[in-house]
N, C-alpha and C positions, 0 to 999 in steps of 0.2 A: 397571849396564852397564859392561863392561870398557873399558879404553882401546883405541884403535885398533890399536896394535901387538900387544896381547894377542890381539885378534880375528884379525889377520894370522897370528899363530903358530898359533892354533886352526884357521884355514882350511887351513894347510899340513900338518896332521897326517896321517899315513898311515893311522891307524885310524878316519878319518871314514867316514861312509856313502859307499860307492863305487858305481861303475857296475855292478860284478859283484854287489853286494848288490841293486841295483835290478832287474837282470835275473833274479835268482833269487827275490827276496822280494816284489817289487811287481808285476812283469809276469808274467802267466800264460802258460805254454807258449811261452817266448821262443825263437825261432830266429835265430841270429846269421847275418848275410849278410856276405860278404867281398868286398873288391876294388873298385877304381874303374874297371875295364875299360879302363884306359889304361897303368898302370905296375905297381902291386902293391897288396897289402893293407897298410894302416897300422894296426898294433896299438895305437896311441895312442887310436884311436877304436873303440869297440864299437857296432855298429848292427844292427838287425834288426826283426823283427816279432813281435807277441804280443798279448795282451789285457790291458786293465785294467778290472776289474769287468765282464768279458765283452765289452767294446768293443774291436774290432780296432784296433791302433795301430802306428805306426812309432816305435821309440825309438832315439835316438842319444845317445852321450855319451862324454866323456873318461874313460880309465882310467889312473891313474898307476902302479898296482901297489902291492903290500903288502910286498914284500921287495926286496932289491937286484937280484937277477937278473931278477925280473919288471919292475921299474921300468926297468931298462936296455932290456929287450925292448920295452917300451911307451913308451920315450923320455920317461919321466916325465910322460906325459900331453900332451906337446907335439907336435901333429900336423905332418907333412909335407904338401905340397900334395895327395898322394893321399888323405890322410885327409879333407880338405875335399871332394875330388871324390867320394870314397865316400859322404860324408854327403849331398851334393847328389843323387847317383844314387838314394839311398834316399828322399830327400824327394820327388823327382819321381815315383818309383814309388808313394809314398803318395798323391800327388795323383791319379795315374792310377786307383788303386783306391779313392779317396775315404776314405782313412784319416787320422785326425788324427795330428799329429806332436808328440812330447814330447821335448825335448832336455835333457840333463843335463850341465851345464858344470862342469869342474874342471881348469883348465889355467893355468899361469903365463903362457902365450902360445903362439903358433905357433912352431914350430922355426925359428931364424934362422941355421942353418948354410948354408954355400955351396951344398951340393947341393939344399937346399930352394929357394934363390933360383934356381938353375939350372933347376929344374923348374917355376918360376912360382908361388911362394908368394903374392905380392901379387895376381896374377890370379885364383888359386883362391879367395882370401878375397873379393875384389871380386865374383866371379861368384856366390858363395853369397849375398852381400848382395843383389845385383840379382835373383836368382831367387827368394829367399825373400820378397822384398817383394810378390811377385805369386802366391804359392802359393794355390790356391783351396780349401784345407782349413785347419782350425784348427791354429795352431802355438803351443805353450806351451814356454817355456824356463825351466829352474830352475838357478840357480847353486848348486852344492853345496859348493864349497871356494873355490878361487881362480877368479876370472874376469878373466883378464889380457889387456888390449889387444884388437887385432883378432882374435887367435886365439880369444877368447871371443865377440866380437861376431859372428863368422862363423856361430855357431850360435844367436845371440840376437836375430835380427831376427824377433820373434815378436809375436803378438797380445797376450800378456802375458808379463812376465818376473818371476819369483819368485826370492827368495833364502833360503837357509837362514840361520838367525839368526847363526851364526858363520862366515859366508862373506864374501868381499870381491869387489868389481867395480871395476876401475880401468884407466886408460890405460897404466900401467906399474907396476912394483913400487915400494914405498917406497924400497928401496935405489937403484934406478935414478933415481927422482925426486930423491933427495938428492944423488946423484952429479952429475946435470945442473945442479941449481939451486945447490948449495953446494960442489960438487966434493969431497963428503965423504959416503961411504956410511954412516958411522957415525951420521949424523943421521937415519936411517931412521924412528925412532920419532916425531920431530918431523914428518917428511914425512907419515907415516901420518895424523897428526891433521889436517894441512892438507888432505889429499887427499879427505876425505869419501868414503871407500871402503867403509864398513861398511854392513850392511843397514839399520840404523836411519837413517843419514844419507841413503841413497839412497831409502828409502821416503819420508822427509820431503821430499826434492827432487822426488818424483814420477817418478824414473827406473825404479823397480820398483813393481809393484802389491801385492805380498804378501811378508811375512816369515814363514817357517816356523820356529815356535819349536822349539829344541833342548833347552831346559831347562824344568823345571816345579818351582817352589819351590826353585830353586838346585840341583836334581838333574838330571843328564843323562837325557833320555828314552831308553829302550831302543830300539834300532834297529828291532825288529819293530813296536813300538807307533808309532814315528815313521813307518814306511812305511805302516802301516794308516791313519793319519790323512792322510798325503800321498795315498794311493790315493783316499780318499773326496773330498778337495779337488780332485784332478785330474779325477776322473770328473764332478763337479759342474760344473767350469769348462769341460771339453770338451763337455759336453752343452749348456751355455749358448752356446758359440761355434758349435757345429754347428747350432743353431736359427736363426742369423742368415742372411739371404740373402747369397750370395757377394759381391755388390757392396757390402753394408754391411761385411762382414768385411774386405774389401780397403781400403775407405775408412777404417775405424777404424784399421787397421794403419798406413796412410799417415799419418793425422793424429797417431797416437801418436808417431811419430818426427819429424814436422814440428814438434811442440811443443817439441822440444829446441833 
């Protein structure tokens, strides 16, 4: 097992499995839907409808981009309030048509610029948390790279949260943690070890239910094979969750977060 900072660096790589890979390789017949019906479309989040193993689903996720121009256009995967409002619009639509929701998270956090605050970033995240807690359809969230702060949690109030093996999930970055605690961002590696932000740590702590292996015998698993296995696991879990009476689904989701 790598040390925590090695995993942080792997989680930030631009050649990791991305939301664009998911919508082309894992979801069948994906149709992207745009806009929050209030301000504009936020390209940091890709959301829409499609099928997984023939099951109609709503899929939503962060897209960081793979080159400089795209990354700037997608704000490096850090959503503005309209990104979260778009996500919620699609989740409420999924509830209306009884479609399960699968969220794919890869963000260092919600965008913290002045304009995001002016448009109600905190309120948008809080509303997502409030509404997701009571969605009457199965919700599965998968952390694919970085899962940073409330920006990640706004898509992770789910029935189960899974993590890719080399992903991270934390309240802030190791650099931010070191800056606050020791006034020295250079101690980020030390901070990463303290923060328990790796998939192994969080599985052990009961924060996530499943770790998706990315390596086999020390070799990276091909993206297509990885998505094939993920599709099988997601289908099985969504079928299990869909079989539960709604009141059990909601109670289990409530108790999941009360346990923390």
